[in-house]
N, C-alpha and C positions, 0 to 999 in steps of 0.2 A: 948333786945336792937337791933334795926335795924342797920346793918352795910352798909354804902354807900361806894361803891368802886369808886374812882376817877381814870379814865383812864389816863395812862401816855401820854405824848405829841406825842409819836410815834405810838400809837395804833390806830387801825381802827376797826369799827364794823365787825363782822364775815361775814355778808352778802356782804360786799364790798371787802373782801380779794380775791385774785386770787385763783380759784379752783385748787386743787391738780392735776387734769387731764390736766391742761393747760401745765405744764412743765414736767409731767412724761410720757404722751403720745407724746413724743417729735417729732418723725419723722413725724407722721401724722399732728401734730400741725404746724411744720415748712412748710410742703408742703401746708397746708391750707393757712398759712399766705402769702407765696410766690405766690400762685395761686390767692389770693385776692389782690395782689399788695401792701401789707403792706410795708411801708418804701419807696414807689416809690417817694414821694415828697422830700426825702433827697438823692436820688441817681442821678447821672448825667443823663441828658436826652440822651437816646440812642435809636437806632432802636429797634423795637419790638423783633426781634430774638436775637439781642445782649443783650438786657435787660433781656430776659428770661435766657440766659446763665449766666449772672452775678448773677441773683437771685438764680439760681441753685447752683452756686459755693458758694454763701453766705450760703445757707442752708446746704451744705455739710460741710462747715468749722465749723458750729455749732453742727453738728451731731457727737459728740465725744462719747467715751465709757461711758456707764451708771455708775453712782456713787451714790449708795444708802446711805442715811443719815437720821437719825431722826431729826426732827426740835427741836431746843432749844426753849422751851416754853416761855422763857423770851424775846426772840428776834424773835418771829414768826408773829408779826403784826406791821404795820406802819400806818401812817395817810393818805395814798394814795395808789392807785393800783400799783401792780408790773408792771414794764415796760416790754413790749413785748420782747420776745427773739430776734426777727429779728431786732428791733430797737436798743436794747442794744448791739447786736453783730455787728451792722453796723455803729454806730455813736460813734467813739472812739478817744481818744488821745493816741498816741504811738510814741513819738518823736524819738525813736531809728530807726523807719522805715519811718518817714516823718511827715509833719505838717498838712496834710489834715485830715478831719474827717472820710472819707471813707478809713481809713488806714488798714482795715481788709484784703484787698487783699495782700498788701505788707507784712503784718505780717505772712502770711502763709509760708514765707521763714525761719522762726525761726526753728532751729533743736532741737527737744525736746526728741529724743531717748536717752536712757541711761543717764538720767539727774541725776546730783549730786548736793547736796547743802552742802557746807563746813561750819561748825559752828566752829569758832575759836576765838582767842583773849583771854581775861581775864576770862577764864572759867576753872573749874576743870575737866570737861569731854568733851574735844573737840571731834568732831565727824563729819564724812561725811555721809549724808543720801542719799539714792536713794528714788524714789517715793514709792516703796513698803515698805521701812522702815517707811516712814512718815505715811502711812495708818495703819500700824500695831502697831506703837509705840504710836501714839497720838489719843485721842478720837475724831473721825470724827463726825461732826454735821452740821446741816443746820441753817443758820441765815439770816433773812430778814433785810437788812439794807438800809437806805437812802444812796445815793451817791451824793455828791455835788462837781462839778467842780469849780475851781477858775474862770472860764469864765462865771459863773453865770447860768449854766444849771444843771439840776439834774435828777436822776433816782431813782428807787427802784429795787434792785437786790437780788435774793436769792442765797447767797454764801454757799459753802460747804467747810469745812476745820476744823481747830482746833485753840483753843485759843493760843495766843503767850506765855501766862504765862506757858503753858504746856512745851514748849521748854525751857523756863527759868529754870523750875524745873529739867528738864532732864540734862542740861549741867552745872548747878550750877555756875553762875558767881561769881567771887571773890569779896571781899569787895571793891576792887579798881575800879570795873566796874561801870561806871556812864552813859554810852551811848551805843547805838547799831547802827551799820551801815549795810545797805542792799545794796549789789552790784548786778546789773542786768547783764544778758548775754551780751557779746560784742564781735563782730567780725567785723573789719572794712570793710570786703567784704560783709557782710550780713546786719548788723545794721548800715546803711550808714548815718542815720540822715536826717533831713529836708533839702530841697534845699537851704533855706536861710543860712544854716551853711557852705556851700561850701566855702572853702578858709579860714574859721575861725577855731581857735583852741578851741574846746569845751571840757569840762572836762569829756570825756568818760572814762570808762563806766558810765552809769547812776547809781547814788548812792543816797540813802536817809537815814535818820537817826531819831532816837528818843532818848529821855531820858529814862533811864531804867525803871523808875516808869510809864512812858507812855506805854511802852511795856508790863508791868505787869498789866495794867488796864484790867478789864473784857471785854471791847469792842474790844481790839486789837486782830486781827484775821489774820491767814494765810489761804488763800483760795487756794484749789486745784481743785475746781469745782464750777459750778453754774447751775441753772435750772435742777438739777437732773443728771448732766453729768460732766465728767472731763472738766477742763477749756479749752475753745477754745484759740487758739493762740492770737487772738486780745484782749483777756481779760487778758493776762499775763501768759499763760501756761508756765510751769506746776505748778508754785507756785508764788503767789503774796501777797503783804501786803494789808490788808483792814482796814482802820482807819476811821470809819464813821463820826467822829467829826472833821476831818481835810479835807482840800481841796484835791481833787483827786490826784494831782501830788505827794503827800506824799506816795502814794501806789505803791511802786516799783514793777515792773513786772518781770517775768522770773528770779527770784532770784537765783543766783548761789553761793553767799557767804553771811554769817551773821557773823559779827565780833563785839565782846564786847570790849569796849574801856574805857579809863579813861578820855578822853577829847572829846569835841563835834566834830563830823566828818564833813568834807566838804560835801555838797550835790549839786546835779546838778544845779537846778534852783537857789538856794541861791548863788551859786558861780557865775553864769552868771549875776544875777541882784538881789542883796539882798534887794534893795528898793521895788521891786515888789513881791518878793517871800521870805518871812522870813522863818527861820528854823522851827518855831513853827507851822505856817500855820493852825491855828484853824479857823473854819468857824465863821465869826463875821460880823453881819449885820451893825455894827456901825464903822467898819474899812474898808473904800472903797479901792479898788484896785486903783493905781494911774491913771488908764485909764477908770474905770467904777465903778459904785456903786455896793455894795454887799448887799444892803438893800432888794432886791427881787431876785428871781430866776425864770428860765423857766423850768418847769417840763415836761419831755418827757413822754407823756401819752400813753394810748393804741391806737392801730391802728383802722381801716385802715388809712394808711398815718401817717404823723408826726403831732402831735398836741402839741403845746406849751401852757402850763397852767401857768400863772404868779402867783406866790405864795410868801408870805413874807419869807425872810430868817430867820431861827431860830438860836439863839446863840448856838454854838457847834453843829449845824445842828440838834438841838432838843435833844441832848444827854447830856445836862448839868448835869442831876442828877447823871451821872456816872463819869464825868470828870472835872467838874468845880473846885472841890477841888484840882486838880493838879496845878491850875494856880492862887491861891490866892496871 
């Protein structure tokens, strides 16, 4: 009997996948991209010499320590090309440092030395991990995931890290634990927030949360690297949450504390405006944002330059086979 394999919605033919050399020969690749002017269309218009300096600093910010990891075969292909390193490292949201998209420069102020992550709350084995502990304790792997912003743009990024369910197994939540909260780094002198927040009392530090069964899902991931290297600061170094079926604001960056709770925790955007940013925040083409449609998205493609490809939004960002059962 002939067996016909039906590709999953996130898969891409092998010939269209990004070559391994693209992000493992990183320094040469970054210099090539910068030399070719990749990303120039989304950077401010500056003089030639100043622009070269900015591009050089951007490349330096992405050239972090190497981090080897075997690809997880289940999550090694998607239905579109991997977003270029320069574009992914240049076009970011990071509200702790401001509201512009070229926030990568301000994010370099984040102090990541001697980082500690406290895991506490309703667990049998509370613990504080440093980065070395995380790499030695948990199975590090690479996963290629779609990334979908609530602002209706998207990317594909190769993340390196470990499944959230591995942390759950290590700390053993008690029967009373129903939710988890992620708290990001905060220092009022460093993470000053966007200009529009001046004079307003915002709920810092940045916090996000999940139901425990969401955290235990196979997709839920802690990233400590991407593109074959440790996480750059603009991507949420040294550890961030990656939840590909949810809008990007759910992925807390620079996580300093993980707390298991018996009640739903307050979260940053949901506290500011629950009408626009609900706690669940699953990608849903049929549920428009109050100010724009979510039926389609602009995919940031390969360079040179910034190319927007309009694509239809998929329910759960294309990962419904994994998570739809959580929301029956």
